[in-house]
DRENKOL-426279 format. One record per atom (N, C-alpha, C, CB): residue number from 1; atom name; z negated, x, y negated. Coordinates in steps of 0.05 Angstrom, whole numbers. Glycine has a CB too. Layout:
# DRENKOL-426279
pos:NUM site:CA pz:Z px:X py:Y;
...
//
This chain:
# DRENKOL-426279
pos:1 site:N pz:15 px:13 py:28;
pos:1 site:CA pz:-5 px:1 py:6;
pos:1 site:C pz:-5 px:18 py:-29;
pos:1 site:CB pz:-41 px:5 py:22;
pos:2 site:N pz:13 px:5 py:-43;
pos:2 site:CA pz:1 px:29 py:-60;
pos:2 site:C pz:5 px:0 py:-93;
pos:2 site:CB pz:30 px:71 py:-59;
pos:3 site:N pz:-18 px:25 py:-92;
pos:3 site:CA pz:-50 px:1 py:-112;
pos:3 site:C pz:-27 px:-13 py:-148;
pos:3 site:CB pz:-97 px:41 py:-133;
pos:4 site:N pz:-23 px:20 py:-149;
pos:4 site:CA pz:-21 px:20 py:-172;
pos:4 site:C pz:-1 px:-3 py:-176;
pos:4 site:CB pz:-15 px:47 py:-183;
pos:5 site:N pz:25 px:-2 py:-162;
pos:5 site:CA pz:49 px:-24 py:-169;
pos:5 site:C pz:35 px:-55 py:-159;
pos:5 site:CB pz:83 px:-14 py:-147;
pos:6 site:N pz:21 px:-60 py:-133;
pos:6 site:CA pz:9 px:-88 py:-141;
pos:6 site:C pz:-7 px:-90 py:-161;
pos:6 site:CB pz:-5 px:-100 py:-122;
pos:7 site:N pz:-20 px:-72 py:-180;
pos:7 site:CA pz:-44 px:-73 py:-212;
pos:7 site:C pz:-24 px:-73 py:-222;
pos:7 site:CB pz:-68 px:-47 py:-225;
pos:8 site:N pz:6 px:-72 py:-225;
pos:8 site:CA pz:31 px:-83 py:-242;
pos:8 site:C pz:39 px:-105 py:-250;
pos:8 site:CB pz:48 px:-80 py:-235;
pos:9 site:N pz:42 px:-115 py:-210;
pos:9 site:CA pz:45 px:-144 py:-210;
pos:9 site:C pz:25 px:-150 py:-212;
pos:9 site:CB pz:57 px:-156 py:-191;
pos:10 site:N pz:-1 px:-163 py:-203;
pos:10 site:CA pz:-23 px:-174 py:-213;
pos:10 site:C pz:-25 px:-188 py:-238;
pos:10 site:CB pz:-38 px:-157 py:-213;
pos:11 site:N pz:-29 px:-162 py:-258;
pos:11 site:CA pz:-26 px:-161 py:-278;
pos:11 site:C pz:-5 px:-189 py:-286;
pos:11 site:CB pz:-18 px:-134 py:-281;
pos:12 site:N pz:31 px:-179 py:-284;
pos:12 site:CA pz:37 px:-186 py:-290;
pos:12 site:C pz:39 px:-229 py:-279;
pos:12 site:CB pz:49 px:-164 py:-291;
pos:13 site:N pz:23 px:-221 py:-260;
pos:13 site:CA pz:18 px:-252 py:-253;
pos:13 site:C pz:3 px:-263 py:-268;
pos:13 site:CB pz:7 px:-258 py:-229;
pos:14 site:N pz:-27 px:-256 py:-261;
pos:14 site:CA pz:-49 px:-262 py:-275;
pos:14 site:C pz:-34 px:-258 py:-310;
pos:14 site:CB pz:-79 px:-240 py:-265;
pos:15 site:N pz:-20 px:-258 py:-319;
pos:15 site:CA pz:-23 px:-257 py:-350;
pos:15 site:C pz:7 px:-294 py:-350;
pos:15 site:CB pz:-8 px:-210 py:-369;
pos:16 site:N pz:14 px:-302 py:-330;
pos:16 site:CA pz:39 px:-323 py:-317;
pos:16 site:C pz:21 px:-340 py:-316;
pos:16 site:CB pz:57 px:-318 py:-288;
pos:17 site:N pz:1 px:-336 py:-296;
pos:17 site:CA pz:-12 px:-369 py:-289;
pos:17 site:C pz:-42 px:-368 py:-320;
pos:17 site:CB pz:-32 px:-370 py:-240;
pos:18 site:N pz:-51 px:-351 py:-341;
pos:18 site:CA pz:-59 px:-352 py:-359;
pos:18 site:C pz:-32 px:-367 py:-393;
pos:18 site:CB pz:-70 px:-324 py:-354;
pos:19 site:N pz:-13 px:-353 py:-384;
pos:19 site:CA pz:19 px:-375 py:-404;
pos:19 site:C pz:7 px:-398 py:-378;
pos:19 site:CB pz:73 px:-358 py:-401;
pos:20 site:N pz:7 px:-409 py:-379;
pos:20 site:CA pz:5 px:-432 py:-353;
pos:20 site:C pz:-16 px:-450 py:-370;
pos:20 site:CB pz:-11 px:-418 py:-315;
pos:21 site:N pz:-31 px:-439 py:-347;
pos:21 site:CA pz:-60 px:-449 py:-356;
pos:21 site:C pz:-67 px:-463 py:-391;
pos:21 site:CB pz:-78 px:-419 py:-352;
pos:22 site:N pz:-58 px:-439 py:-404;
pos:22 site:CA pz:-52 px:-444 py:-429;
pos:22 site:C pz:-47 px:-472 py:-443;
pos:22 site:CB pz:-33 px:-430 py:-432;
pos:23 site:N pz:-22 px:-478 py:-444;
pos:23 site:CA pz:6 px:-491 py:-429;
pos:23 site:C pz:4 px:-520 py:-441;
pos:23 site:CB pz:6 px:-491 py:-391;
pos:24 site:N pz:-32 px:-499 py:-428;
pos:24 site:CA pz:-50 px:-547 py:-415;
pos:24 site:C pz:-77 px:-540 py:-424;
pos:24 site:CB pz:-54 px:-562 py:-362;
pos:25 site:N pz:-84 px:-526 py:-434;
pos:25 site:CA pz:-111 px:-533 py:-456;
pos:25 site:C pz:-149 px:-523 py:-448;
pos:25 site:CB pz:-110 px:-572 py:-457;
pos:26 site:N pz:-130 px:-483 py:-427;
pos:26 site:CA pz:-138 px:-488 py:-412;
pos:26 site:C pz:-138 px:-458 py:-415;
pos:26 site:CB pz:-130 px:-506 py:-394;
pos:27 site:N pz:-168 px:-446 py:-424;
pos:27 site:CA pz:-171 px:-419 py:-435;
pos:27 site:C pz:-176 px:-404 py:-399;
pos:27 site:CB pz:-203 px:-416 py:-464;
pos:28 site:N pz:-162 px:-381 py:-395;
pos:28 site:CA pz:-174 px:-373 py:-376;
pos:28 site:C pz:-177 px:-345 py:-379;
pos:28 site:CB pz:-163 px:-381 py:-353;
pos:29 site:N pz:-201 px:-314 py:-377;
pos:29 site:CA pz:-216 px:-297 py:-390;
pos:29 site:C pz:-202 px:-273 py:-371;
pos:29 site:CB pz:-251 px:-304 py:-390;
pos:30 site:N pz:-178 px:-257 py:-390;
pos:30 site:CA pz:-187 px:-224 py:-366;
pos:30 site:C pz:-208 px:-214 py:-367;
pos:30 site:CB pz:-174 px:-197 py:-369;
pos:31 site:N pz:-211 px:-195 py:-351;
pos:31 site:CA pz:-236 px:-168 py:-338;
pos:31 site:C pz:-221 px:-148 py:-339;
pos:31 site:CB pz:-251 px:-169 py:-303;
pos:32 site:N pz:-236 px:-127 py:-328;
pos:32 site:CA pz:-221 px:-106 py:-321;
pos:32 site:C pz:-215 px:-122 py:-286;
pos:32 site:CB pz:-240 px:-71 py:-325;
pos:33 site:N pz:-236 px:-139 py:-278;
pos:33 site:CA pz:-231 px:-134 py:-247;
pos:33 site:C pz:-206 px:-166 py:-249;
pos:33 site:CB pz:-270 px:-136 py:-219;
pos:34 site:N pz:-214 px:-183 py:-252;
pos:34 site:CA pz:-205 px:-207 py:-255;
pos:34 site:C pz:-193 px:-216 py:-283;
pos:34 site:CB pz:-226 px:-223 py:-247;
pos:35 site:N pz:-171 px:-228 py:-277;
pos:35 site:CA pz:-171 px:-252 py:-286;
pos:35 site:C pz:-179 px:-290 py:-286;
pos:35 site:CB pz:-155 px:-246 py:-285;
pos:36 site:N pz:-199 px:-294 py:-292;
pos:36 site:CA pz:-209 px:-325 py:-290;
pos:36 site:C pz:-215 px:-340 py:-311;
pos:36 site:CB pz:-232 px:-328 py:-276;
pos:37 site:N pz:-203 px:-365 py:-284;
pos:37 site:CA pz:-202 px:-388 py:-296;
pos:37 site:C pz:-234 px:-406 py:-299;
pos:37 site:CB pz:-180 px:-403 py:-279;
pos:38 site:N pz:-245 px:-414 py:-318;
pos:38 site:CA pz:-285 px:-422 py:-311;
pos:38 site:C pz:-268 px:-456 py:-302;
pos:38 site:CB pz:-322 px:-422 py:-357;
pos:39 site:N pz:-256 px:-471 py:-312;
pos:39 site:CA pz:-240 px:-487 py:-307;
pos:39 site:C pz:-221 px:-494 py:-289;
pos:39 site:CB pz:-233 px:-488 py:-319;
pos:40 site:N pz:-219 px:-513 py:-282;
pos:40 site:CA pz:-205 px:-525 py:-253;
pos:40 site:C pz:-171 px:-524 py:-274;
pos:40 site:CB pz:-223 px:-569 py:-237;
pos:41 site:N pz:-162 px:-495 py:-263;
pos:41 site:CA pz:-128 px:-503 py:-262;
pos:41 site:C pz:-105 px:-517 py:-255;
pos:41 site:CB pz:-120 px:-493 py:-255;
pos:42 site:N pz:-84 px:-508 py:-261;
pos:42 site:CA pz:-71 px:-546 py:-260;
pos:42 site:C pz:-59 px:-537 py:-230;
pos:42 site:CB pz:-36 px:-561 py:-293;
pos:43 site:N pz:-53 px:-563 py:-216;
pos:43 site:CA pz:-44 px:-549 py:-188;
pos:43 site:C pz:-23 px:-524 py:-182;
pos:43 site:CB pz:-32 px:-570 py:-173;
pos:44 site:N pz:-27 px:-516 py:-157;
pos:44 site:CA pz:-13 px:-509 py:-155;
pos:44 site:C pz:-28 px:-481 py:-173;
pos:44 site:CB pz:10 px:-526 py:-158;
pos:45 site:N pz:-33 px:-468 py:-180;
pos:45 site:CA pz:-45 px:-452 py:-196;
pos:45 site:C pz:-66 px:-435 py:-184;
pos:45 site:CB pz:-53 px:-465 py:-215;
pos:46 site:N pz:-80 px:-410 py:-176;
pos:46 site:CA pz:-103 px:-405 py:-185;
pos:46 site:C pz:-128 px:-402 py:-197;
pos:46 site:CB pz:-102 px:-401 py:-185;
pos:47 site:N pz:-139 px:-416 py:-205;
pos:47 site:CA pz:-165 px:-405 py:-211;
pos:47 site:C pz:-180 px:-374 py:-209;
pos:47 site:CB pz:-179 px:-421 py:-198;
pos:48 site:N pz:-170 px:-367 py:-207;
pos:48 site:CA pz:-184 px:-321 py:-198;
pos:48 site:C pz:-152 px:-315 py:-197;
pos:48 site:CB pz:-208 px:-306 py:-148;
pos:49 site:N pz:-143 px:-291 py:-199;
pos:49 site:CA pz:-118 px:-261 py:-191;
pos:49 site:C pz:-147 px:-247 py:-195;
pos:49 site:CB pz:-81 px:-248 py:-220;
pos:50 site:N pz:-149 px:-241 py:-174;
pos:50 site:CA pz:-152 px:-198 py:-178;
pos:50 site:C pz:-133 px:-184 py:-190;
pos:50 site:CB pz:-149 px:-177 py:-148;
pos:51 site:N pz:-156 px:-159 py:-200;
pos:51 site:CA pz:-123 px:-149 py:-220;
pos:51 site:C pz:-135 px:-122 py:-209;
pos:51 site:CB pz:-117 px:-154 py:-267;
pos:52 site:N pz:-159 px:-131 py:-182;
pos:52 site:CA pz:-162 px:-89 py:-185;
pos:52 site:C pz:-172 px:-85 py:-143;
pos:52 site:CB pz:-210 px:-72 py:-221;
pos:53 site:N pz:-164 px:-68 py:-121;
pos:53 site:CA pz:-187 px:-68 py:-108;
pos:53 site:C pz:-213 px:-72 py:-98;
pos:53 site:CB pz:-188 px:-63 py:-107;
pos:54 site:N pz:-225 px:-57 py:-121;
pos:54 site:CA pz:-250 px:-48 py:-125;
pos:54 site:C pz:-283 px:-76 py:-133;
pos:54 site:CB pz:-240 px:-27 py:-152;
pos:55 site:N pz:-255 px:-109 py:-115;
pos:55 site:CA pz:-269 px:-130 py:-137;
pos:55 site:C pz:-286 px:-145 py:-120;
pos:55 site:CB pz:-249 px:-152 py:-154;
pos:56 site:N pz:-316 px:-148 py:-126;
pos:56 site:CA pz:-336 px:-155 py:-112;
pos:56 site:C pz:-325 px:-180 py:-113;
pos:56 site:CB pz:-364 px:-149 py:-120;
pos:57 site:N pz:-324 px:-193 py:-96;
pos:57 site:CA pz:-325 px:-233 py:-73;
pos:57 site:C pz:-349 px:-243 py:-100;
pos:57 site:CB pz:-350 px:-234 py:-17;
pos:58 site:N pz:-367 px:-241 py:-108;
pos:58 site:CA pz:-393 px:-247 py:-112;
pos:58 site:C pz:-382 px:-246 py:-152;
pos:58 site:CB pz:-420 px:-221 py:-93;
pos:59 site:N pz:-365 px:-237 py:-161;
pos:59 site:CA pz:-363 px:-240 py:-178;
pos:59 site:C pz:-352 px:-258 py:-194;
pos:59 site:CB pz:-361 px:-228 py:-180;
pos:60 site:N pz:-335 px:-252 py:-169;
pos:60 site:CA pz:-305 px:-277 py:-181;
pos:60 site:C pz:-318 px:-306 py:-187;
pos:60 site:CB pz:-274 px:-284 py:-150;
pos:61 site:N pz:-332 px:-311 py:-154;
pos:61 site:CA pz:-334 px:-337 py:-139;
pos:61 site:C pz:-354 px:-342 py:-175;
pos:61 site:CB pz:-355 px:-339 py:-95;
pos:62 site:N pz:-375 px:-326 py:-183;
pos:62 site:CA pz:-389 px:-337 py:-207;
pos:62 site:C pz:-362 px:-335 py:-232;
pos:62 site:CB pz:-422 px:-316 py:-214;
pos:63 site:N pz:-350 px:-338 py:-233;
pos:63 site:CA pz:-334 px:-342 py:-252;
pos:63 site:C pz:-305 px:-357 py:-259;
pos:63 site:CB pz:-333 px:-323 py:-257;
pos:64 site:N pz:-307 px:-371 py:-234;
pos:64 site:CA pz:-290 px:-406 py:-232;
pos:64 site:C pz:-317 px:-425 py:-226;
pos:64 site:CB pz:-259 px:-412 py:-198;
pos:65 site:N pz:-298 px:-452 py:-238;
pos:65 site:CA pz:-302 px:-475 py:-220;
pos:65 site:C pz:-311 px:-480 py:-199;
pos:65 site:CB pz:-288 px:-484 py:-216;
pos:66 site:N pz:-337 px:-487 py:-175;
pos:66 site:CA pz:-340 px:-483 py:-153;
pos:66 site:C pz:-346 px:-517 py:-142;
pos:66 site:CB pz:-363 px:-460 py:-150;
pos:67 site:N pz:-350 px:-524 py:-172;
pos:67 site:CA pz:-370 px:-565 py:-165;
pos:67 site:C pz:-338 px:-569 py:-153;
pos:67 site:CB pz:-385 px:-599 py:-207;
pos:68 site:N pz:-323 px:-572 py:-171;
pos:68 site:CA pz:-294 px:-579 py:-175;
pos:68 site:C pz:-283 px:-581 py:-151;
pos:68 site:CB pz:-279 px:-561 py:-190;
pos:69 site:N pz:-273 px:-602 py:-124;
pos:69 site:CA pz:-257 px:-590 py:-109;
pos:69 site:C pz:-229 px:-586 py:-113;
pos:69 site:CB pz:-261 px:-599 py:-90;
pos:70 site:N pz:-228 px:-565 py:-96;
pos:70 site:CA pz:-202 px:-555 py:-91;
pos:70 site:C pz:-196 px:-508 py:-110;
pos:70 site:CB pz:-177 px:-590 py:-112;
pos:71 site:N pz:-224 px:-520 py:-110;
pos:71 site:CA pz:-222 px:-469 py:-127;
pos:71 site:C pz:-204 px:-456 py:-104;
pos:71 site:CB pz:-272 px:-437 py:-121;
pos:72 site:N pz:-194 px:-440 py:-110;
pos:72 site:CA pz:-166 px:-424 py:-105;
pos:72 site:C pz:-168 px:-401 py:-116;
pos:72 site:CB pz:-139 px:-436 py:-115;
pos:73 site:N pz:-170 px:-378 py:-95;
pos:73 site:CA pz:-165 px:-350 py:-122;
pos:73 site:C pz:-150 px:-327 py:-101;
pos:73 site:CB pz:-206 px:-331 py:-138;
pos:74 site:N pz:-147 px:-332 py:-117;
pos:74 site:CA pz:-104 px:-299 py:-109;
pos:74 site:C pz:-116 px:-270 py:-112;
pos:74 site:CB pz:-63 px:-296 py:-151;
pos:75 site:N pz:-128 px:-269 py:-82;
pos:75 site:CA pz:-133 px:-245 py:-85;
pos:75 site:C pz:-106 px:-213 py:-71;
pos:75 site:CB pz:-163 px:-249 py:-70;
pos:76 site:N pz:-95 px:-205 py:-99;
pos:76 site:CA pz:-77 px:-187 py:-87;
pos:76 site:C pz:-73 px:-174 py:-91;
pos:76 site:CB pz:-64 px:-187 py:-82;
pos:77 site:N pz:-94 px:-154 py:-83;
pos:77 site:CA pz:-103 px:-138 py:-58;
pos:77 site:C pz:-121 px:-141 py:-27;
pos:77 site:CB pz:-116 px:-122 py:-70;
pos:78 site:N pz:-113 px:-179 py:-15;
pos:78 site:CA pz:-130 px:-181 py:11;
pos:78 site:C pz:-150 px:-165 py:21;
pos:78 site:CB pz:-116 px:-181 py:31;
pos:79 site:N pz:-172 px:-159 py:8;
pos:79 site:CA pz:-191 px:-132 py:12;
pos:79 site:C pz:-210 px:-168 py:7;
pos:79 site:CB pz:-192 px:-93 py:-17;
pos:80 site:N pz:-217 px:-184 py:-1;
pos:80 site:CA pz:-231 px:-205 py:1;
pos:80 site:C pz:-244 px:-225 py:30;
pos:80 site:CB pz:-215 px:-216 py:-13;
pos:81 site:N pz:-263 px:-225 py:23;
pos:81 site:CA pz:-265 px:-242 py:59;
pos:81 site:C pz:-297 px:-269 py:37;
pos:81 site:CB pz:-289 px:-204 py:105;
pos:82 site:N pz:-277 px:-285 py:28;
pos:82 site:CA pz:-294 px:-312 py:31;
pos:82 site:C pz:-297 px:-330 py:40;
pos:82 site:CB pz:-296 px:-321 py:23;
pos:83 site:N pz:-296 px:-320 py:69;
pos:83 site:CA pz:-291 px:-353 py:84;
pos:83 site:C pz:-334 px:-352 py:70;
pos:83 site:CB pz:-277 px:-355 py:142;
pos:84 site:N pz:-353 px:-341 py:77;
pos:84 site:CA pz:-377 px:-346 py:79;
pos:84 site:C pz:-371 px:-364 py:45;
pos:84 site:CB pz:-399 px:-315 py:84;
pos:85 site:N pz:-373 px:-364 py:32;
pos:85 site:CA pz:-373 px:-384 py:12;
pos:85 site:C pz:-361 px:-407 py:12;
pos:85 site:CB pz:-365 px:-375 py:-5;
pos:86 site:N pz:-348 px:-415 py:35;
pos:86 site:CA pz:-321 px:-446 py:42;
pos:86 site:C pz:-296 px:-445 py:23;
pos:86 site:CB pz:-336 px:-484 py:34;
pos:87 site:N pz:-290 px:-415 py:32;
pos:87 site:CA pz:-267 px:-420 py:22;
pos:87 site:C pz:-248 px:-396 py:56;
pos:87 site:CB pz:-266 px:-407 py:-22;
pos:88 site:N pz:-219 px:-413 py:60;
pos:88 site:CA pz:-207 px:-419 py:73;
pos:88 site:C pz:-181 px:-392 py:62;
pos:88 site:CB pz:-206 px:-450 py:73;
pos:89 site:N pz:-172 px:-381 py:72;
pos:89 site:CA pz:-147 px:-369 py:71;
pos:89 site:C pz:-106 px:-394 py:73;
pos:89 site:CB pz:-154 px:-347 py:102;
pos:90 site:N pz:-115 px:-400 py:63;
pos:90 site:CA pz:-78 px:-411 py:51;
pos:90 site:C pz:-69 px:-403 py:58;
pos:90 site:CB pz:-62 px:-411 py:29;
pos:91 site:N pz:-59 px:-378 py:52;
pos:91 site:CA pz:-29 px:-358 py:68;
pos:91 site:C pz:-37 px:-334 py:61;
pos:91 site:CB pz:7 px:-362 py:56;
pos:92 site:N pz:-20 px:-324 py:76;
pos:92 site:CA pz:-22 px:-286 py:65;
pos:92 site:C pz:0 px:-285 py:50;
pos:92 site:CB pz:-18 px:-257 py:92;
pos:93 site:N pz:14 px:-267 py:45;
pos:93 site:CA pz:35 px:-257 py:34;
pos:93 site:C pz:38 px:-224 py:27;
pos:93 site:CB pz:36 px:-273 py:11;
pos:94 site:N pz:69 px:-220 py:25;
pos:94 site:CA pz:80 px:-188 py:17;
pos:94 site:C pz:91 px:-189 py:-7;
pos:94 site:CB pz:104 px:-176 py:37;
pos:95 site:N pz:64 px:-164 py:-34;
pos:95 site:CA pz:85 px:-158 py:-51;
pos:95 site:C pz:106 px:-154 py:-50;
pos:95 site:CB pz:83 px:-147 py:-59;
pos:96 site:N pz:131 px:-149 py:-65;
pos:96 site:CA pz:146 px:-123 py:-53;
pos:96 site:C pz:158 px:-131 py:-89;
pos:96 site:CB pz:172 px:-124 py:-14;
pos:97 site:N pz:175 px:-103 py:-85;
pos:97 site:CA pz:175 px:-102 py:-112;
pos:97 site:C pz:212 px:-78 py:-115;
pos:97 site:CB pz:136 px:-84 py:-124;
pos:98 site:N pz:212 px:-68 py:-126;
pos:98 site:CA pz:258 px:-74 py:-133;
pos:98 site:C pz:241 px:-45 py:-164;
pos:98 site:CB pz:281 px:-138 py:-157;
pos:99 site:N pz:262 px:-28 py:-155;
pos:99 site:CA pz:248 px:-10 py:-173;
pos:99 site:C pz:267 px:-17 py:-191;
pos:99 site:CB pz:244 px:21 py:-166;
pos:100 site:N pz:282 px:-16 py:-214;
pos:100 site:CA pz:299 px:-23 py:-242;
pos:100 site:C pz:317 px:4 py:-243;
pos:100 site:CB pz:277 px:-28 py:-274;
pos:101 site:N pz:309 px:25 py:-225;
pos:101 site:CA pz:331 px:52 py:-235;
pos:101 site:C pz:358 px:39 py:-202;
pos:101 site:CB pz:306 px:103 py:-230;
pos:102 site:N pz:351 px:24 py:-185;
pos:102 site:CA pz:364 px:26 py:-174;
pos:102 site:C pz:389 px:11 py:-171;
pos:102 site:CB pz:353 px:28 py:-163;
pos:103 site:N pz:414 px:11 py:-170;
pos:103 site:CA pz:438 px:-10 py:-166;
pos:103 site:C pz:434 px:-39 py:-161;
pos:103 site:CB pz:454 px:-3 py:-145;
pos:104 site:N pz:449 px:-51 py:-164;
pos:104 site:CA pz:444 px:-79 py:-155;
pos:104 site:C pz:452 px:-84 py:-137;
pos:104 site:CB pz:450 px:-97 py:-168;
pos:105 site:N pz:452 px:-86 py:-112;
pos:105 site:CA pz:466 px:-104 py:-91;
pos:105 site:C pz:485 px:-111 py:-95;
pos:105 site:CB pz:457 px:-125 py:-84;
pos:106 site:N pz:500 px:-120 py:-79;
pos:106 site:CA pz:535 px:-120 py:-79;
pos:106 site:C pz:520 px:-160 py:-81;
pos:106 site:CB pz:563 px:-100 py:-38;
pos:107 site:N pz:527 px:-179 py:-97;
pos:107 site:CA pz:527 px:-203 py:-102;
pos:107 site:C pz:524 px:-221 py:-65;
pos:107 site:CB pz:558 px:-208 py:-122;
pos:108 site:N pz:509 px:-230 py:-69;
pos:108 site:CA pz:509 px:-244 py:-43;
pos:108 site:C pz:510 px:-275 py:-25;
pos:108 site:CB pz:493 px:-236 py:-38;
pos:109 site:N pz:520 px:-288 py:-21;
pos:109 site:CA pz:530 px:-303 py:-19;
pos:109 site:C pz:520 px:-332 py:-32;
pos:109 site:CB pz:535 px:-299 py:2;
pos:110 site:N pz:488 px:-327 py:-19;
pos:110 site:CA pz:455 px:-347 py:-25;
pos:110 site:C pz:444 px:-317 py:-42;
pos:110 site:CB pz:426 px:-361 py:17;
pos:111 site:N pz:441 px:-324 py:-61;
pos:111 site:CA pz:422 px:-309 py:-86;
pos:111 site:C pz:400 px:-309 py:-85;
pos:111 site:CB pz:422 px:-316 py:-111;
pos:112 site:N pz:389 px:-324 py:-71;
pos:112 site:CA pz:361 px:-325 py:-75;
pos:112 site:C pz:349 px:-353 py:-40;
pos:112 site:CB pz:357 px:-339 py:-119;
pos:113 site:N pz:334 px:-336 py:-35;
pos:113 site:CA pz:322 px:-336 py:-1;
pos:113 site:C pz:304 px:-337 py:6;
pos:113 site:CB pz:323 px:-321 py:14;
pos:114 site:N pz:287 px:-355 py:8;
pos:114 site:CA pz:256 px:-357 py:17;
pos:114 site:C pz:255 px:-334 py:52;
pos:114 site:CB pz:248 px:-399 py:24;
pos:115 site:N pz:246 px:-318 py:39;
pos:115 site:CA pz:224 px:-290 py:62;
pos:115 site:C pz:210 px:-302 py:70;
pos:115 site:CB pz:205 px:-262 py:52;
pos:116 site:N pz:217 px:-318 py:108;
pos:116 site:CA pz:198 px:-329 py:131;
pos:116 site:C pz:179 px:-309 py:148;
pos:116 site:CB pz:216 px:-343 py:152;
pos:117 site:N pz:201 px:-289 py:155;
pos:117 site:CA pz:192 px:-273 py:180;
pos:117 site:C pz:191 px:-250 py:176;
pos:117 site:CB pz:205 px:-275 py:203;
pos:118 site:N pz:180 px:-231 py:197;
pos:118 site:CA pz:202 px:-197 py:185;
pos:118 site:C pz:225 px:-173 py:180;
pos:118 site:CB pz:198 px:-187 py:188;
pos:119 site:N pz:244 px:-195 py:199;
pos:119 site:CA pz:260 px:-189 py:196;
pos:119 site:C pz:280 px:-201 py:162;
pos:119 site:CB pz:264 px:-193 py:222;
pos:120 site:N pz:267 px:-225 py:149;
pos:120 site:CA pz:276 px:-235 py:126;
pos:120 site:C pz:271 px:-207 py:123;
pos:120 site:CB pz:264 px:-259 py:110;
pos:121 site:N pz:235 px:-198 py:118;
pos:121 site:CA pz:223 px:-191 py:92;
pos:121 site:C pz:243 px:-150 py:101;
pos:121 site:CB pz:171 px:-197 py:90;
pos:122 site:N pz:253 px:-150 py:122;
pos:122 site:CA pz:268 px:-118 py:133;
pos:122 site:C pz:297 px:-113 py:124;
pos:122 site:CB pz:271 px:-117 py:169;
pos:123 site:N pz:313 px:-154 py:107;
pos:123 site:CA pz:331 px:-147 py:109;
pos:123 site:C pz:341 px:-139 py:68;
pos:123 site:CB pz:343 px:-170 py:130;
pos:124 site:N pz:310 px:-152 py:60;
pos:124 site:CA pz:307 px:-147 py:34;
pos:124 site:C pz:292 px:-120 py:32;
pos:124 site:CB pz:294 px:-170 py:22;
pos:125 site:N pz:288 px:-105 py:37;
pos:125 site:CA pz:279 px:-73 py:41;
pos:125 site:C pz:310 px:-54 py:50;
pos:125 site:CB pz:251 px:-71 py:73;
pos:126 site:N pz:334 px:-69 py:61;
pos:126 site:CA pz:350 px:-58 py:60;
pos:126 site:C pz:366 px:-64 py:41;
pos:126 site:CB pz:357 px:-57 py:78;
pos:127 site:N pz:366 px:-85 py:17;
pos:127 site:CA pz:369 px:-86 py:-3;
pos:127 site:C pz:365 px:-85 py:-31;
pos:127 site:CB pz:373 px:-91 py:0;
pos:128 site:N pz:336 px:-57 py:-22;
pos:128 site:CA pz:332 px:-43 py:-52;
pos:128 site:C pz:304 px:-50 py:-56;
pos:128 site:CB pz:352 px:-55 py:-79;
pos:129 site:N pz:289 px:-72 py:-41;
pos:129 site:CA pz:250 px:-82 py:-41;
pos:129 site:C pz:236 px:-73 py:-29;
pos:129 site:CB pz:239 px:-106 py:-32;
pos:130 site:N pz:219 px:-64 py:-41;
pos:130 site:CA pz:201 px:-45 py:-24;
pos:130 site:C pz:179 px:-56 py:-15;
pos:130 site:CB pz:191 px:-22 py:-38;
pos:131 site:N pz:152 px:-68 py:16;
pos:131 site:CA pz:137 px:-92 py:3;
pos:131 site:C pz:115 px:-54 py:-3;
pos:131 site:CB pz:122 px:-132 py:29;
pos:132 site:N pz:94 px:-76 py:-21;
pos:132 site:CA pz:74 px:-58 py:-27;
pos:132 site:C pz:55 px:-63 py:-26;
pos:132 site:CB pz:73 px:-49 py:-43;
pos:133 site:N pz:54 px:-85 py:-12;
pos:133 site:CA pz:17 px:-91 py:-3;
pos:133 site:C pz:21 px:-123 py:1;
pos:133 site:CB pz:-13 px:-83 py:-36;
pos:134 site:N pz:-4 px:-127 py:9;
pos:134 site:CA pz:-16 px:-146 py:25;
pos:134 site:C pz:-24 px:-175 py:-10;
pos:134 site:CB pz:-51 px:-125 py:48;
pos:135 site:N pz:-33 px:-196 py:0;
pos:135 site:CA pz:-40 px:-217 py:-18;
pos:135 site:C pz:-53 px:-243 py:2;
pos:135 site:CB pz:-11 px:-225 py:-36;
pos:136 site:N pz:-79 px:-247 py:-3;
pos:136 site:CA pz:-86 px:-271 py:3;
pos:136 site:C pz:-103 px:-293 py:-24;
pos:136 site:CB pz:-102 px:-263 py:28;
pos:137 site:N pz:-88 px:-328 py:-1;
pos:137 site:CA pz:-99 px:-331 py:-23;
pos:137 site:C pz:-123 px:-360 py:-14;
pos:137 site:CB pz:-73 px:-336 py:-47;
pos:138 site:N pz:-128 px:-352 py:-32;
pos:138 site:CA pz:-157 px:-370 py:-3;
pos:138 site:C pz:-166 px:-398 py:-20;
pos:138 site:CB pz:-201 px:-343 py:5;
pos:139 site:N pz:-173 px:-417 py:-16;
pos:139 site:CA pz:-175 px:-452 py:-17;
pos:139 site:C pz:-206 px:-462 py:1;
pos:139 site:CB pz:-140 px:-468 py:3;
pos:140 site:N pz:-224 px:-461 py:-21;
pos:140 site:CA pz:-252 px:-477 py:-10;
pos:140 site:C pz:-232 px:-508 py:-21;
pos:140 site:CB pz:-293 px:-466 py:-34;
//
C-alpha cells in the first residue's frame, strides 16, 4: 500500500463529502486524522473519512452522531475494527490511482465500467491504473 497516495485520495474524497454536506447545510470538520460530521450526512455519504492510517476508532466515534440510525465511516486505510461499536463492514474496496504523466490509453468502446472482480482490477492495471490500498465502509 502507498500510504501517501492513499492520503491524497482520502483527502480529496473528504473534500467532496464536505462540499456535498455543506450544500445540505451540514458543516463537517477537518482534523489531522479525519474529516467528520457531528450530524447525519446526506444518504450515501459517510459521517467520517479517515485521513491517516494511525487514527483511533474512539476518536472517530466520538465525533459523529451515533444516536441517529445509519452512521457510517469510510476507513480510507482499512485499519479500523468497529465491530465492537456496533458497526458492520458494508463493503471493502481498493483505491486506484493513474499517474498523470502516463499517456492516455486507447479509447475503449465503453469508457467507464465497474470493477467487480480481481480480473477487472488486473485489466485496469494493464491500462495504467495502480492499486494503492484497501478501504472499508462501515455501517452501524
